[in-house]
Backbone and ligand atoms as CSV (ligand in chain L), in Angstrom:
chain,resi,resn,atom,element,x,y,z
A,1,MET,N,N,89.397,74.340,108.991
A,1,MET,CA,C,89.158,73.637,110.202
A,1,MET,C,C,89.114,74.563,111.409
A,2,LEU,N,N,89.201,75.818,111.155
A,2,LEU,CA,C,89.054,76.864,112.261
A,2,LEU,C,C,87.477,77.168,112.379
A,3,HIS,N,N,87.209,77.551,113.591
A,3,HIS,CA,C,85.795,78.111,113.894
A,3,HIS,C,C,85.483,79.255,112.885
A,4,PRO,N,N,84.321,79.225,112.243
A,4,PRO,CA,C,83.968,80.287,111.237
A,4,PRO,C,C,84.261,81.718,111.813
A,5,TRP,N,N,83.959,81.942,113.058
A,5,TRP,CA,C,84.171,83.339,113.627
A,5,TRP,C,C,85.626,83.639,113.587
A,6,LEU,N,N,86.487,82.650,114.023
A,6,LEU,CA,C,87.960,82.955,113.986
A,6,LEU,C,C,88.523,83.030,112.560
A,7,ASP,N,N,87.973,82.214,111.694
A,7,ASP,CA,C,88.371,82.289,110.343
A,7,ASP,C,C,88.052,83.680,109.628
A,8,TYR,N,N,86.857,84.120,110.049
A,8,TYR,CA,C,86.483,85.424,109.545
A,8,TYR,C,C,87.358,86.564,110.035
A,9,ARG,N,N,87.701,86.438,111.328
A,9,ARG,CA,C,88.485,87.473,111.962
A,9,ARG,C,C,89.996,87.373,111.532
A,10,LEU,N,N,90.346,86.110,111.200
A,10,LEU,CA,C,91.696,85.967,110.656
A,10,LEU,C,C,91.898,86.662,109.274
A,11,GLY,N,N,90.810,86.574,108.530
A,11,GLY,CA,C,90.781,87.273,107.185
A,11,GLY,C,C,90.947,88.809,107.386
A,12,ILE,N,N,90.198,89.377,108.387
A,12,ILE,CA,C,90.290,90.838,108.635
A,12,ILE,C,C,91.604,91.152,109.175
A,13,LEU,N,N,92.223,90.366,109.983
A,13,LEU,CA,C,93.453,90.549,110.563
A,13,LEU,C,C,94.569,90.734,109.459
A,14,LEU,N,N,94.514,89.687,108.536
A,14,LEU,CA,C,95.547,89.731,107.413
A,14,LEU,C,C,95.400,90.935,106.578
A,15,LYS,N,N,94.176,91.349,106.349
A,15,LYS,CA,C,94.018,92.650,105.558
A,15,LYS,C,C,94.507,93.879,106.258
A,16,LYS,N,N,94.205,93.959,107.545
A,16,LYS,CA,C,94.593,95.267,108.323
A,16,LYS,C,C,96.051,95.212,108.488
A,17,CYS,N,N,96.673,94.082,108.666
A,17,CYS,CA,C,98.152,94.011,108.853
A,17,CYS,C,C,98.776,94.355,107.538
A,18,ALA,N,N,98.337,93.855,106.478
A,18,ALA,CA,C,98.814,94.242,105.056
A,18,ALA,C,C,98.767,95.597,104.768
A,19,LYS,N,N,97.751,96.271,105.223
A,19,LYS,CA,C,97.589,97.732,105.118
A,19,LYS,C,C,98.841,98.513,105.730
A,20,LYS,N,N,99.338,97.859,106.822
A,20,LYS,CA,C,100.482,98.450,107.508
A,20,LYS,C,C,101.717,97.775,107.012
A,21,ARG,N,N,101.632,97.015,105.978
A,21,ARG,CA,C,102.868,96.466,105.372
A,21,ARG,C,C,103.431,95.359,106.325
A,22,ILE,N,N,102.513,94.781,107.059
A,22,ILE,CA,C,102.952,93.565,107.869
A,22,ILE,C,C,102.315,92.352,107.325
A,23,TYR,N,N,103.267,91.513,106.791
A,23,TYR,CA,C,102.623,90.275,106.247
A,23,TYR,C,C,102.913,89.044,107.072
A,24,LEU,N,N,101.866,88.217,107.249
A,24,LEU,CA,C,101.880,87.244,108.241
A,24,LEU,C,C,101.884,85.830,107.670
A,25,ILE,N,N,102.391,84.823,108.279
A,25,ILE,CA,C,102.387,83.408,108.002
A,25,ILE,C,C,101.493,82.717,109.091
A,26,ILE,N,N,100.566,81.836,108.671
A,26,ILE,CA,C,99.865,81.039,109.657
A,26,ILE,C,C,100.647,79.815,109.988
A,27,THR,N,N,101.149,79.672,111.140
A,27,THR,CA,C,101.998,78.474,111.248
A,27,THR,C,C,101.193,77.301,111.895
A,28,GLU,N,N,100.247,77.488,112.653
A,28,GLU,CA,C,99.342,76.532,113.246
A,28,GLU,C,C,97.896,76.884,113.337
A,29,GLY,N,N,97.052,75.939,113.129
A,29,GLY,CA,C,95.652,76.225,113.213
A,29,GLY,C,C,95.004,75.149,114.060
A,30,TYR,N,N,94.145,74.339,113.388
A,30,TYR,CA,C,93.518,73.179,114.162
A,30,TYR,C,C,94.536,72.141,114.313
A,31,ARG,N,N,94.351,71.490,115.530
A,31,ARG,CA,C,95.274,70.369,115.880
A,31,ARG,C,C,94.361,69.175,116.275
A,32,SER,N,N,94.758,68.050,115.569
A,32,SER,CA,C,94.012,66.748,115.969
A,32,SER,C,C,94.588,66.306,117.443
A,33,LYS,N,N,93.883,65.337,118.004
A,33,LYS,CA,C,94.378,64.690,119.250
A,33,LYS,C,C,95.732,64.165,119.070
A,34,ALA,N,N,95.975,63.403,118.009
A,34,ALA,CA,C,97.180,62.694,117.795
A,34,ALA,C,C,98.345,63.672,117.507
A,35,TYR,N,N,98.019,64.798,116.819
A,35,TYR,CA,C,99.028,65.869,116.563
A,35,TYR,C,C,99.406,66.580,117.968
A,36,GLN,N,N,98.426,66.845,118.749
A,36,GLN,CA,C,98.758,67.540,120.006
A,36,GLN,C,C,99.479,66.590,120.909
A,37,ASP,N,N,99.211,65.345,120.836
A,37,ASP,CA,C,99.968,64.335,121.660
A,37,ASP,C,C,101.450,64.300,121.189
A,38,ALA,N,N,101.688,64.333,119.939
A,38,ALA,CA,C,103.081,64.392,119.412
A,38,ALA,C,C,103.835,65.651,119.855
A,39,LEU,N,N,103.100,66.785,119.865
A,39,LEU,CA,C,103.768,67.996,120.309
A,39,LEU,C,C,104.042,67.925,121.860
A,40,TYR,N,N,103.166,67.296,122.549
A,40,TYR,CA,C,103.257,67.189,123.989
A,40,TYR,C,C,104.505,66.338,124.351
A,41,ALA,N,N,104.720,65.324,123.503
A,41,ALA,CA,C,105.901,64.422,123.675
A,41,ALA,C,C,107.135,64.991,123.512
A,42,LYS,N,N,107.343,66.159,122.712
A,42,LYS,CA,C,108.563,66.887,122.441
A,42,LYS,C,C,109.035,67.458,123.749
A,43,GLY,N,N,110.345,67.125,124.083
A,43,GLY,CA,C,110.965,67.575,125.290
A,43,GLY,C,C,110.606,66.783,126.561
A,44,ARG,N,N,109.771,65.726,126.290
A,44,ARG,CA,C,109.315,64.891,127.369
A,44,ARG,C,C,109.834,63.457,127.089
A,45,THR,N,N,109.031,62.768,126.310
A,45,THR,CA,C,109.484,61.408,125.876
A,45,THR,C,C,110.143,61.430,124.613
A,46,LYS,N,N,110.098,62.577,123.826
A,46,LYS,CA,C,110.890,62.609,122.540
A,46,LYS,C,C,111.864,63.751,122.675
A,47,PRO,N,N,112.796,63.793,121.709
A,47,PRO,CA,C,113.804,64.809,121.849
A,47,PRO,C,C,113.290,66.195,121.471
A,48,GLY,N,N,114.050,67.301,121.843
A,48,GLY,CA,C,113.648,68.613,121.542
A,48,GLY,C,C,113.214,69.362,122.700
A,49,LYS,N,N,112.709,70.557,122.474
A,49,LYS,CA,C,112.364,71.434,123.637
A,49,LYS,C,C,110.873,71.291,123.878
A,50,VAL,N,N,110.393,71.480,125.110
A,50,VAL,CA,C,108.998,71.501,125.414
A,50,VAL,C,C,108.253,72.597,124.634
A,51,VAL,N,N,107.285,72.264,123.929
A,51,VAL,CA,C,106.498,73.355,123.108
A,51,VAL,C,C,105.149,73.565,123.622
A,52,THR,N,N,104.626,72.707,124.463
A,52,THR,CA,C,103.200,72.918,124.981
A,52,THR,C,C,103.047,72.254,126.298
A,53,ASN,N,N,102.210,72.757,127.051
A,53,ASN,CA,C,101.786,72.083,128.319
A,53,ASN,C,C,100.462,71.359,128.164
A,54,ALA,N,N,99.855,71.300,126.938
A,54,ALA,CA,C,98.491,70.773,126.778
A,54,ALA,C,C,98.637,69.331,126.118
A,55,LYS,N,N,97.999,68.419,126.920
A,55,LYS,CA,C,97.978,67.125,126.447
A,55,LYS,C,C,96.817,66.855,125.496
A,56,GLY,N,N,96.944,65.982,124.459
A,56,GLY,CA,C,95.852,65.747,123.574
A,56,GLY,C,C,94.576,65.254,124.249
A,57,SER,N,N,94.828,64.208,125.120
A,57,SER,CA,C,93.775,63.390,125.730
A,57,SER,C,C,92.791,64.254,126.627
A,58,THR,N,N,93.452,65.348,127.101
A,58,THR,CA,C,92.479,66.263,127.968
A,58,THR,C,C,91.896,67.536,127.199
A,59,TYR,N,N,92.135,67.480,125.865
A,59,TYR,CA,C,91.650,68.575,125.118
A,59,TYR,C,C,91.907,69.961,125.625
A,60,SER,N,N,93.025,70.099,126.169
A,60,SER,CA,C,93.311,71.478,126.821
A,60,SER,C,C,94.058,72.457,126.002
A,61,SER,N,N,94.244,72.167,124.718
A,61,SER,CA,C,94.784,73.252,123.784
A,61,SER,C,C,93.609,73.793,123.032
A,62,GLN,N,N,93.627,75.194,122.895
A,62,GLN,CA,C,92.602,75.844,122.103
A,62,GLN,C,C,92.735,75.410,120.736
A,63,HIS,N,N,93.864,75.042,120.249
A,63,HIS,CA,C,94.053,74.615,118.804
A,63,HIS,C,C,93.166,73.447,118.504
A,64,MET,N,N,93.017,72.529,119.451
A,64,MET,CA,C,92.127,71.374,119.284
A,64,MET,C,C,90.703,71.716,119.154
A,65,TRP,N,N,90.259,72.896,119.618
A,65,TRP,CA,C,88.836,73.255,119.533
A,65,TRP,C,C,88.698,74.183,118.343
A,66,GLY,N,N,89.717,74.381,117.630
A,66,GLY,CA,C,89.588,75.295,116.385
A,66,GLY,C,C,89.387,76.723,116.705
A,67,ILE,N,N,89.782,77.053,117.862
A,67,ILE,CA,C,89.454,78.542,118.293
A,67,ILE,C,C,90.834,79.360,118.433
A,68,ALA,N,N,91.957,78.765,117.830
A,68,ALA,CA,C,93.201,79.579,117.967
A,68,ALA,C,C,94.093,79.319,116.685
A,69,PHE,N,N,94.888,80.248,116.428
A,69,PHE,CA,C,95.910,80.095,115.307
A,69,PHE,C,C,97.186,80.789,115.836
A,70,ASP,N,N,98.252,80.326,115.277
A,70,ASP,CA,C,99.577,80.907,115.587
A,70,ASP,C,C,100.181,81.607,114.298
A,71,ILE,N,N,100.878,82.624,114.473
A,71,ILE,CA,C,101.432,83.268,113.365
A,71,ILE,C,C,102.969,83.446,113.463
A,72,ALA,N,N,103.557,83.910,112.325
A,72,ALA,CA,C,104.877,84.359,112.352
A,72,ALA,C,C,104.921,85.475,111.390
A,73,ILE,N,N,105.931,86.381,111.416
A,73,ILE,CA,C,106.027,87.485,110.453
A,73,ILE,C,C,106.618,86.914,109.268
A,74,ASN,N,N,106.134,87.309,108.011
A,74,ASN,CA,C,106.620,86.764,106.792
A,74,ASN,C,C,107.843,87.490,106.283
A,75,ASP,N,N,108.922,87.385,107.147
A,75,ASP,CA,C,110.180,88.121,106.868
A,75,ASP,C,C,111.219,87.265,107.645
A,76,SER,N,N,112.075,86.480,106.970
A,76,SER,CA,C,112.981,85.677,107.685
A,76,SER,C,C,113.826,86.325,108.870
A,77,ARG,N,N,114.033,87.684,108.768
A,77,ARG,CA,C,114.828,88.341,109.790
A,77,ARG,C,C,113.848,88.674,110.997
A,78,LEU,N,N,112.564,88.679,110.786
A,78,LEU,CA,C,111.672,89.187,111.784
A,78,LEU,C,C,110.621,88.175,112.392
A,79,LEU,N,N,110.795,86.928,111.924
A,79,LEU,CA,C,109.727,85.839,112.178
A,79,LEU,C,C,109.064,86.074,113.452
A,80,TYR,N,N,109.754,86.082,114.588
A,80,TYR,CA,C,109.114,86.098,115.886
A,80,TYR,C,C,109.537,87.417,116.635
A,81,ASP,N,N,109.801,88.466,115.840
A,81,ASP,CA,C,110.406,89.728,116.477
A,81,ASP,C,C,109.227,90.275,117.412
A,82,HIS,N,N,109.647,90.560,118.582
A,82,HIS,CA,C,108.662,90.873,119.658
A,82,HIS,C,C,107.890,92.166,119.346
A,83,ALA,N,N,108.705,93.217,118.823
A,83,ALA,CA,C,107.965,94.514,118.570
A,83,ALA,C,C,106.974,94.315,117.430
A,84,MET,N,N,107.301,93.461,116.420
A,84,MET,CA,C,106.374,93.219,115.302
A,84,MET,C,C,105.155,92.432,115.810
A,85,LEU,N,N,105.317,91.417,116.622
A,85,LEU,CA,C,104.176,90.708,117.155
A,85,LEU,C,C,103.349,91.529,117.969
A,86,LYS,N,N,103.955,92.479,118.662
A,86,LYS,CA,C,103.204,93.339,119.506
A,86,LYS,C,C,102.371,94.309,118.634
A,87,LYS,N,N,102.782,94.702,117.469
A,87,LYS,CA,C,102.007,95.507,116.623
A,87,LYS,C,C,100.798,94.765,116.117
A,88,VAL,N,N,101.037,93.470,115.716
A,88,VAL,CA,C,100.058,92.603,115.229
A,88,VAL,C,C,98.949,92.411,116.384
A,89,ALA,N,N,99.351,92.189,117.584
A,89,ALA,CA,C,98.440,92.030,118.653
A,89,ALA,C,C,97.551,93.148,118.898
A,90,LYS,N,N,98.084,94.359,118.675
A,90,LYS,CA,C,97.352,95.638,118.917
A,90,LYS,C,C,96.297,95.689,117.933
A,91,ILE,N,N,96.514,95.236,116.743
A,91,ILE,CA,C,95.393,95.264,115.596
A,91,ILE,C,C,94.507,93.976,115.926
A,92,ALA,N,N,94.974,92.950,116.232
A,92,ALA,CA,C,94.140,91.743,116.567
A,92,ALA,C,C,93.154,92.025,117.763
A,93,LYS,N,N,93.616,92.692,118.775
A,93,LYS,CA,C,92.788,93.004,119.976
A,93,LYS,C,C,91.590,93.991,119.588
A,94,LYS,N,N,91.914,94.926,118.572
A,94,LYS,CA,C,90.963,95.773,118.154
A,94,LYS,C,C,89.712,95.091,117.518
A,95,ILE,N,N,90.100,93.974,116.799
A,95,ILE,CA,C,89.002,93.198,116.161
A,95,ILE,C,C,88.482,92.124,117.106
A,96,GLY,N,N,88.856,92.113,118.358
A,96,GLY,CA,C,88.235,91.202,119.268
A,96,GLY,C,C,88.873,89.917,119.642
A,97,LEU,N,N,90.152,89.753,119.082
A,97,LEU,CA,C,90.911,88.528,119.391
A,97,LEU,C,C,91.700,88.573,120.657
A,98,GLY,N,N,91.830,87.496,121.369
A,98,GLY,CA,C,92.721,87.387,122.469
A,98,GLY,C,C,94.173,87.079,121.986
A,99,TRP,N,N,95.100,87.498,122.830
A,99,TRP,CA,C,96.514,87.321,122.522
A,99,TRP,C,C,97.300,86.498,123.596
A,100,GLY,N,N,97.959,85.456,123.157
A,100,GLY,CA,C,98.728,84.616,124.096
A,100,GLY,C,C,99.921,85.339,124.775
A,101,GLY,N,N,100.256,86.590,124.231
A,101,GLY,CA,C,101.280,87.477,124.691
A,101,GLY,C,C,100.799,88.116,126.084
A,102,ASP,N,N,99.469,88.069,126.434
A,102,ASP,CA,C,98.943,88.688,127.634
A,102,ASP,C,C,98.896,87.546,128.687
A,103,TRP,N,N,99.251,86.263,128.323
A,103,TRP,CA,C,99.093,85.195,129.368
A,103,TRP,C,C,100.378,85.338,130.339
A,104,ARG,N,N,100.083,84.924,131.547
A,104,ARG,CA,C,101.183,84.922,132.564
A,104,ARG,C,C,101.972,83.587,132.794
A,105,SER,N,N,101.186,82.495,132.753
A,105,SER,CA,C,101.932,81.213,132.973
A,105,SER,C,C,102.876,80.809,131.845
A,106,ILE,N,N,102.347,80.665,130.677
A,106,ILE,CA,C,103.311,80.604,129.503
A,106,ILE,C,C,102.923,81.736,128.568
A,107,VAL,N,N,103.866,82.681,128.425
A,107,VAL,CA,C,103.669,83.740,127.461
A,107,VAL,C,C,103.817,83.254,126.050
A,108,ASP,N,N,102.757,83.389,125.243
A,108,ASP,CA,C,102.757,82.750,123.849
A,108,ASP,C,C,102.532,83.884,122.871
A,109,THR,N,N,103.552,84.655,122.425
A,109,THR,CA,C,103.259,85.793,121.622
A,109,THR,C,C,102.792,85.486,120.172
A,110,PRO,N,N,103.038,84.378,119.618
A,110,PRO,CA,C,102.439,84.065,118.296
A,110,PRO,C,C,101.033,83.543,118.302
A,111,HIS,N,N,100.479,83.463,119.420
A,111,HIS,CA,C,99.124,82.724,119.567
A,111,HIS,C,C,97.978,83.723,119.690
A,112,PHE,N,N,96.897,83.602,118.876
A,112,PHE,CA,C,95.700,84.367,118.979
A,112,PHE,C,C,94.465,83.446,119.023
A,113,TYR,N,N,93.352,83.972,119.681
A,113,TYR,CA,C,92.280,83.082,119.930
A,113,TYR,C,C,91.002,83.760,120.131
A,114,LEU,N,N,89.816,83.031,119.957
A,114,LEU,CA,C,88.520,83.622,120.314
A,114,LEU,C,C,88.410,83.655,121.787
A,115,THR,N,N,87.852,84.748,122.282
A,115,THR,CA,C,87.804,85.031,123.777
A,115,THR,C,C,86.437,84.606,124.340
A,116,LYS,N,N,85.518,84.259,123.557
A,116,LYS,CA,C,84.123,84.063,124.088
A,116,LYS,C,C,84.113,82.978,125.238
A,117,TRP,N,N,84.953,82.084,125.205
A,117,TRP,CA,C,85.041,80.945,126.219
A,117,TRP,C,C,86.095,81.153,127.229
A,118,GLY,N,N,86.631,82.340,127.369
A,118,GLY,CA,C,87.742,82.606,128.305
A,118,GLY,C,C,89.018,82.298,127.681
A,119,SER,N,N,90.131,82.210,128.584
A,119,SER,CA,C,91.497,82.042,128.080
A,119,SER,C,C,91.893,80.639,128.139
A,120,THR,N,N,91.080,79.711,128.758
A,120,THR,CA,C,91.493,78.306,128.711
A,120,THR,C,C,90.362,77.520,128.022
A,121,THR,N,N,90.488,76.143,128.065
A,121,THR,CA,C,89.459,75.339,127.331
A,121,THR,C,C,88.467,74.768,128.414
A,122,ALA,N,N,88.525,75.121,129.597
A,122,ALA,CA,C,87.615,74.607,130.669
A,122,ALA,C,C,86.171,74.784,130.295
A,123,THR,N,N,85.768,75.984,129.984
A,123,THR,CA,C,84.355,76.240,129.699
A,123,THR,C,C,83.895,75.435,128.423
A,124,LEU,N,N,84.742,75.401,127.457
A,124,LEU,CA,C,84.335,74.571,126.271
A,124,LEU,C,C,84.133,73.034,126.652
A,125,LYS,N,N,84.986,72.568,127.432
A,125,LYS,CA,C,84.981,71.155,127.910
A,125,LYS,C,C,83.613,70.886,128.651
A,126,THR,N,N,83.310,71.920,129.543
A,126,THR,CA,C,82.098,71.818,130.281
A,126,THR,C,C,80.844,71.763,129.476
A,127,ILE,N,N,80.760,72.705,128.532
A,127,ILE,CA,C,79.583,72.826,127.688
A,127,ILE,C,C,79.562,71.663,126.638
A,128,TYR,N,N,80.703,71.404,125.939
A,128,TYR,CA,C,80.647,70.570,124.798
A,128,TYR,C,C,81.302,69.166,124.956
A,129,THR,N,N,82.060,68.916,125.978
A,129,THR,CA,C,82.780,67.707,126.321
A,129,THR,C,C,84.005,67.452,125.275
A,130,THR,N,N,83.652,67.355,123.973
A,130,THR,CA,C,84.726,67.133,123.057
A,130,THR,C,C,84.730,68.131,121.875
A,131,PRO,N,N,85.891,68.318,121.231
A,131,PRO,CA,C,85.949,69.178,119.997
A,131,PRO,C,C,84.856,68.734,118.873
A,132,ASP,N,N,84.709,67.424,118.736
A,132,ASP,CA,C,83.802,67.026,117.697
A,132,ASP,C,C,82.328,67.469,117.983
A,133,VAL,N,N,81.843,67.431,119.165
A,133,VAL,CA,C,80.560,67.966,119.593
A,133,VAL,C,C,80.450,69.437,119.263
A,134,PHE,N,N,81.478,70.148,119.646
A,134,PHE,CA,C,81.613,71.604,119.481
A,134,PHE,C,C,81.529,71.890,117.949
A,135,ARG,N,N,82.295,71.187,117.194
A,135,ARG,CA,C,82.356,71.463,115.733
A,135,ARG,C,C,80.995,71.323,115.047
A,136,LYS,N,N,80.153,70.464,115.614
A,136,LYS,CA,C,78.755,70.255,115.010
A,136,LYS,C,C,77.843,71.486,115.232
A,137,THR,N,N,78.310,72.429,116.083
A,137,THR,CA,C,77.414,73.661,116.359
A,137,THR,C,C,77.899,74.680,115.349
A,138,TRP,N,N,78.890,74.448,114.588
A,138,TRP,CA,C,79.400,75.552,113.677
A,138,TRP,C,C,78.582,75.811,112.370
A,139,LYS,N,N,77.807,74.693,112.051
A,139,LYS,CA,C,76.985,74.730,110.870
A,139,LYS,C,C,75.494,74.510,111.255
A,140,LYS,N,N,74.609,75.375,110.649
A,140,LYS,CA,C,73.212,75.240,110.880
A,140,LYS,C,C,72.451,75.386,109.558
A,141,LYS,N,N,71.119,74.912,109.644
A,141,LYS,CA,C,70.272,75.067,108.407
A,141,LYS,C,C,69.216,76.087,108.566
A,142,VAL,N,N,68.943,76.795,107.417
A,142,VAL,CA,C,67.837,77.735,107.486
A,142,VAL,C,C,66.586,76.794,107.224
A,143,LYS,N,N,65.608,77.126,108.108
A,143,LYS,CA,C,64.386,76.392,108.123
A,143,LYS,C,C,63.251,77.400,107.989
A,144,ARG,N,N,62.905,77.824,106.759
A,144,ARG,CA,C,61.841,78.760,106.462
A,144,ARG,C,C,61.500,78.609,105.107
A,145,SER,N,N,60.206,78.363,104.696
A,145,SER,CA,C,59.880,77.968,103.377
A,145,SER,C,C,60.177,79.011,102.375
A,146,LYS,N,N,60.021,80.355,102.753
A,146,LYS,CA,C,60.397,81.509,101.873
A,146,LYS,C,C,61.780,81.985,101.898
A,147,GLY,N,N,62.572,81.167,102.686
A,147,GLY,CA,C,63.991,81.525,102.619
A,147,GLY,C,C,64.217,82.628,103.805
A,148,LEU,N,N,65.450,83.094,103.941
A,148,LEU,CA,C,65.788,84.072,105.053
A,148,LEU,C,C,66.800,85.108,104.552
A,149,LEU,N,N,66.455,86.426,104.744
A,149,LEU,CA,C,67.289,87.548,104.282
A,149,LEU,C,C,68.600,87.552,105.090
A,150,LEU,N,N,69.658,87.823,104.391
A,150,LEU,CA,C,70.887,87.999,105.070
A,150,LEU,C,C,71.234,89.499,105.133
A,151,TRP,N,N,71.069,90.084,106.297
A,151,TRP,CA,C,71.200,91.510,106.472
A,151,TRP,C,C,72.681,91.954,106.541
A,152,LYS,N,N,72.970,93.224,106.061
A,152,LYS,CA,C,74.336,93.719,106.116
A,152,LYS,C,C,74.695,94.200,107.512
A,153,ALA,N,N,73.728,94.580,108.290
A,153,ALA,CA,C,73.939,95.024,109.662
A,153,ALA,C,C,72.841,94.699,110.540
A,154,GLN,N,N,72.970,94.715,111.820
A,154,GLN,CA,C,71.955,94.459,112.808
A,154,GLN,C,C,70.773,95.351,112.602
A,155,SER,N,N,71.033,96.607,112.300
A,155,SER,CA,C,69.910,97.623,112.256
A,155,SER,C,C,69.043,97.432,111.148
A,156,LYS,N,N,69.325,96.678,110.039
A,156,LYS,CA,C,68.497,96.395,108.941
A,156,LYS,C,C,68.452,97.665,107.970
A,157,LEU,N,N,68.913,98.857,108.484
A,157,LEU,CA,C,68.804,99.946,107.611
A,157,LEU,C,C,69.759,100.004,106.383
A,158,THR,N,N,70.872,99.230,106.436
A,158,THR,CA,C,71.753,99.277,105.289
A,158,THR,C,C,71.283,98.185,104.294
A,159,GLY,N,N,70.172,97.520,104.452
A,159,GLY,CA,C,69.850,96.546,103.399
A,159,GLY,C,C,70.358,95.193,103.595
A,160,CYS,N,N,70.046,94.318,102.636
A,160,CYS,CA,C,70.537,92.921,102.703
A,160,CYS,C,C,71.334,92.492,101.588
A,161,TYR,N,N,72.124,91.459,101.710
A,161,TYR,CA,C,72.834,90.909,100.601
A,161,TYR,C,C,72.026,90.032,99.706
A,162,LEU,N,N,71.321,89.205,100.212
A,162,LEU,CA,C,70.646,88.111,99.520
A,162,LEU,C,C,69.645,87.353,100.351
A,163,ARG,N,N,68.833,86.465,99.748
A,163,ARG,CA,C,67.906,85.630,100.438
A,163,ARG,C,C,68.454,84.294,100.416
A,164,ILE,N,N,68.744,83.750,101.644
A,164,ILE,CA,C,69.335,82.385,101.718
A,164,ILE,C,C,68.132,81.462,101.554
A,165,PRO,N,N,68.240,80.402,100.643
A,165,PRO,CA,C,67.088,79.438,100.442
A,165,PRO,C,C,66.811,78.592,101.628
A,166,ASN,N,N,65.560,78.148,101.741
A,166,ASN,CA,C,65.261,77.079,102.795
A,166,ASN,C,C,66.082,75.892,102.532
A,167,GLY,N,N,66.528,75.369,103.636
A,167,GLY,CA,C,67.336,74.154,103.700
A,167,GLY,C,C,68.825,74.518,103.490
A,168,ALA,N,N,69.228,75.657,103.064
A,168,ALA,CA,C,70.689,75.915,102.947
A,168,ALA,C,C,71.414,75.853,104.279
A,169,THR,N,N,72.659,75.500,104.098
A,169,THR,CA,C,73.600,75.396,105.298
A,169,THR,C,C,74.372,76.732,105.446
A,170,VAL,N,N,74.434,77.282,106.666
A,170,VAL,CA,C,75.241,78.542,106.920
A,170,VAL,C,C,76.287,78.184,107.984
A,171,ASP,N,N,77.429,78.880,107.885
A,171,ASP,CA,C,78.387,78.854,108.981
A,171,ASP,C,C,77.944,79.818,110.088
A,172,VAL,N,N,77.969,79.338,111.283
A,172,VAL,CA,C,77.517,80.189,112.449
A,172,VAL,C,C,78.712,80.919,113.046
A,173,LEU,N,N,78.744,82.175,112.981
A,173,LEU,CA,C,79.797,82.936,113.737
A,173,LEU,C,C,79.420,83.030,115.245
A,174,TYR,N,N,78.217,83.588,115.509
A,174,TYR,CA,C,77.731,83.593,116.880
A,174,TYR,C,C,76.336,84.089,116.887
A,175,ALA,N,N,75.601,83.966,118.019
A,175,ALA,CA,C,74.139,84.350,118.151
A,175,ALA,C,C,74.123,85.509,119.199
A,176,LYS,N,N,73.286,86.410,119.002
A,176,LYS,CA,C,73.142,87.417,120.159
A,176,LYS,C,C,71.780,88.110,119.939
A,177,GLY,N,N,70.924,88.260,120.939
A,177,GLY,CA,C,69.708,89.044,120.811
A,177,GLY,C,C,68.848,88.186,119.739
A,178,TRP,N,N,68.276,89.044,118.807
A,178,TRP,CA,C,67.420,88.401,117.899
A,178,TRP,C,C,68.045,87.705,116.694
A,179,TYR,N,N,69.343,88.145,116.555
A,179,TYR,CA,C,70.106,87.688,115.296
A,179,TYR,C,C,71.115,86.590,115.591
A,180,MET,N,N,71.592,86.062,114.408
A,180,MET,CA,C,72.836,85.288,114.386
A,180,MET,C,C,73.678,85.705,113.322
A,181,LYS,N,N,74.947,85.922,113.586
A,181,LYS,CA,C,75.778,86.287,112.597
A,181,LYS,C,C,76.315,85.088,111.806
A,182,VAL,N,N,76.090,85.066,110.486
A,182,VAL,CA,C,76.498,83.869,109.717
A,182,VAL,C,C,77.202,84.131,108.469
A,183,ARG,N,N,77.800,83.140,107.982
A,183,ARG,CA,C,78.418,83.346,106.620
A,183,ARG,C,C,77.781,82.398,105.602
A,184,TYR,N,N,77.469,82.933,104.530
A,184,TYR,CA,C,76.799,82.174,103.397
A,184,TYR,C,C,77.442,82.582,102.082
A,185,ARG,N,N,77.969,81.573,101.395
A,185,ARG,CA,C,78.578,81.853,100.079
A,185,ARG,C,C,79.544,83.089,100.053
A,186,GLY,N,N,80.365,83.172,101.137
A,186,GLY,CA,C,81.422,84.122,101.141
A,186,GLY,C,C,80.860,85.466,101.808
A,187,LYS,N,N,79.580,85.609,102.061
A,187,LYS,CA,C,79.038,86.841,102.617
A,187,LYS,C,C,78.795,86.665,104.050
A,188,VAL,N,N,79.210,87.633,104.858
A,188,VAL,CA,C,79.011,87.579,106.285
A,188,VAL,C,C,77.977,88.615,106.779
A,189,GLY,N,N,76.956,88.215,107.409
A,189,GLY,CA,C,75.804,89.161,107.749
A,189,GLY,C,C,74.920,88.571,108.850
A,190,TYR,N,N,73.754,89.177,108.986
A,190,TYR,CA,C,72.910,88.833,110.151
A,190,TYR,C,C,71.522,88.200,109.628
A,191,VAL,N,N,71.173,87.247,110.382
A,191,VAL,CA,C,69.860,86.646,110.040
A,191,VAL,C,C,69.083,86.456,111.342
A,192,ASN,N,N,67.658,86.368,111.090
A,192,ASN,CA,C,66.838,86.221,112.279
A,192,ASN,C,C,67.043,84.688,112.787
A,193,ARG,N,N,67.568,84.691,114.056
A,193,ARG,CA,C,68.015,83.328,114.495
A,193,ARG,C,C,66.882,82.258,114.698
A,194,LYS,N,N,65.653,82.897,114.792
A,194,LYS,CA,C,64.518,81.903,115.004
A,194,LYS,C,C,64.450,80.915,113.867
A,195,PHE,N,N,64.924,81.246,112.669
A,195,PHE,CA,C,64.697,80.444,111.510
A,195,PHE,C,C,66.029,79.622,111.155
A,196,VAL,N,N,66.923,79.563,112.088
A,196,VAL,CA,C,68.229,78.825,111.803
A,196,VAL,C,C,68.206,77.727,112.836
A,197,LYS,N,N,68.335,76.397,112.360
A,197,LYS,CA,C,68.301,75.325,113.320
A,197,LYS,C,C,69.423,74.311,113.079
L,1,ZN,ZN,ZN,99.035,78.511,119.656
């Protein structure tokens, strides 16, 4: 239920952290409107502490757009240990993720997100209106009778993984210049974006 680009980066983050013997638990990913509303009610109309300032009806949580996840350290003594989360954040930022620990209004150290649309959901709301519309842009189809090569790098010098057949569906990570970064059958690479619709 996460955006393919975030899902891909989450995989990298888990691997890089494991190399440093930091093991993570994913505690939150995609949130539906109903779930976000239930969280918003906590500490307001329902018992407990306030856990979010984002209402479901306004789509103002990044989780509702599938562009954020929350983590904890997989060690009962260190779950939300600040120094450990900071170490994770350092690795996450190197692979291009945003960190809720850098926010000023509500510091949210277990929260990581895609930064392409800024640190709020305002831009997403302007472009796509609702998460359902946004989600439809995550998958596209190859439209080329002879299929489309999936390159290992933008330069094309390192060769390609395979030929994606005409009509096949790919997960869209992002588009830039001539190419689109996509995932197909577990391989992440680059295709000519002209032939992906
Ligand atoms: Zn979060």
